[in-house]
C-alpha positions in Angstrom: 100.8 118.2 108.9 99.8 116.2 105.8 97.1 113.6 105.5 99.7 111.0 104.6 101.8 111.8 107.7 98.8 111.5 110.0 97.6 108.3 108.2 101.0 106.7 108.4 101.3 107.5 112.1 97.9 105.8 112.7 98.9 102.8 110.8 102.3 102.5 112.4 100.8 102.8 115.8 98.2 100.2 115.1 100.5 97.6 113.6 104.1 98.4 114.6 105.6 95.2 116.0 102.2 93.6 116.1 101.0 96.2 118.5 97.3 96.7 119.2 97.7 100.1 120.7 95.8 102.9 119.0 97.7 106.1 118.4 98.0 108.3 121.5 100.0 111.3 120.2 100.1 113.4 117.1 102.7 112.3 114.6 105.7 114.3 113.8 106.5 113.1 110.3 106.8 115.5 107.5 106.3 112.9 104.8 104.7 114.7 101.7 103.8 111.4 100.0 100.0 111.2 99.7 98.1 108.1 100.7 97.2 105.8 97.8 93.5 105.9 97.1 91.5 102.7 97.5 91.4 100.8 94.2 94.7 102.1 92.8 98.0 100.3 92.6 100.0 100.6 95.8 103.7 100.6 95.9 106.3 103.2 95.3 108.9 104.6 97.7 107.1 103.6 100.9 106.7 100.0 99.7 102.9 99.8 100.3 102.6 96.6 98.3 104.1 93.6 100.1 104.2 90.3 98.3 102.1 87.6 99.9 100.0 90.0 102.0 96.5 90.9 100.7 95.7 94.6 100.3 93.5 95.5 103.4 92.0 98.3 101.3 90.6 95.7 98.9 89.0 93.4 101.5 85.9 95.6 102.0 84.7 98.6 100.1 85.3 102.0 101.6 81.5 102.4 101.8 81.2 99.2 103.9 83.9 100.3 106.3 82.5 103.8 106.7 79.0 102.4 107.3 80.0 99.7 109.8 82.5 101.8 111.7 80.1 104.8 111.8 82.6 107.3 110.5 81.8 110.3 108.2 80.6 109.4 104.8 83.1 111.8 103.2 86.1 110.1 104.9 89.2 109.7 102.9 90.7 106.3 102.6 93.8 104.6 101.2 96.9 102.6 101.8 99.4 103.8 104.3 103.0 102.7 105.0 103.7 100.1 107.6 107.1 99.7 109.3 106.2 96.2 110.6 106.4 94.5 107.2 102.7 94.4 106.8 100.1 96.4 104.9 97.7 99.0 106.3 94.7 100.9 105.1 93.4 104.1 106.9 89.9 105.6 106.7 89.5 109.2 107.9 93.0 109.2 109.3 93.9 112.0 111.7 90.3 112.7 112.6 88.5 111.9 115.9 86.5 109.1 114.2 88.9 106.9 112.2 89.6 103.3 111.2 92.9 101.5 110.5 93.0 97.9 109.1 96.3 96.2 109.1 97.6 92.8 108.0 101.0 91.4 109.0 102.4 88.0 108.5 103.0 86.3 111.9 103.4 82.8 113.3 101.0 81.6 115.9 103.8 81.6 118.4 104.5 85.3 117.5 100.8 86.2 117.9 100.7 84.4 121.2 104.0 86.1 122.4 102.6 89.5 121.7 99.3 88.6 123.4 101.3 87.5 126.5 102.6 91.0 126.9 99.1 92.3 127.6 98.0 92.0 131.2 95.7 88.9 131.4 93.0 90.7 133.4 92.5 93.2 130.5 92.1 90.6 127.7 88.7 89.3 126.4 88.7 86.3 124.0 86.5 86.7 120.9 85.6 83.1 120.0 84.5 82.4 116.4 86.9 85.0 114.8 89.7 83.4 112.9 91.8 80.8 114.7 92.1 83.1 117.7 91.0 86.7 118.5 90.9 89.0 121.4 90.5 92.6 122.5 91.9 94.4 125.5 90.4 97.0 127.8 93.7 98.8 127.6 93.1 99.5 123.9 89.4 100.1 123.4 88.3 99.9 119.7 91.1 97.4 118.8 90.6 93.8 117.8 93.4 91.4 117.0 92.8 88.2 115.0 95.1 85.4 114.0 94.1 83.6 110.8 96.1 81.7 108.2 99.4 83.1 109.2 98.2 86.7 109.5 97.6 89.1 112.3 94.5 91.2 111.4 94.5 94.3 113.5 91.3 96.4 113.3 91.4 99.8 115.1 88.4 102.0 115.4 88.5 105.4 117.1 85.4 107.3 118.1 85.7 110.6 119.8 82.6 110.0 121.9 82.6 106.3 122.9 85.1 103.6 123.5 82.3 101.1 123.8 80.9 101.8 120.3 84.4 101.8 118.9 84.9 98.3 120.3 81.6 97.1 118.8 82.4 98.6 115.5 85.9 97.0 115.4 84.5 93.6 116.2 81.8 94.0 113.4 84.5 94.9 110.9 86.7 92.0 112.0 83.9 89.5 111.5 83.6 90.6 107.8 87.3 90.9 107.2 88.2 87.5 108.6 86.0 85.9 106.0 88.2 87.6 103.3 91.6 86.3 104.5 
């Protein structure tokens, strides 16, 4: 399986239909298109550039994401395709310690409607992040933030600790929110 296929599956799982669910199964795609490295122009056949949506790979440097999320310093990063109409960036995709940052345009009503699908007793509000933010115990390591018409979804996976993944996702979200 190619890096691009794994990265695309991570991004699609993290942001498909506004979902906050981290990937649970190995992708089955055979897409040979490589991920676009951070700093290069995105676009092409997968439509990585979406007008009006900032590039999540450009919001923080790869070094910042790697350090804050506690993923290997040799992690690969780059834009990955998104089927939700948004843009995503994956760091160390396909490995047990990985990060996906996604931005999707959404109305406040749409953000609220998705949140309403998550059992209330699993949701924790994260005040002070954007206009509204939350995490769910059903998806450790995932933070969803609504700000300025965007759903910022930060997904951090750690092979050894859901708690550290959740803390790292929140730390990244704090820095990212300031950029959108």
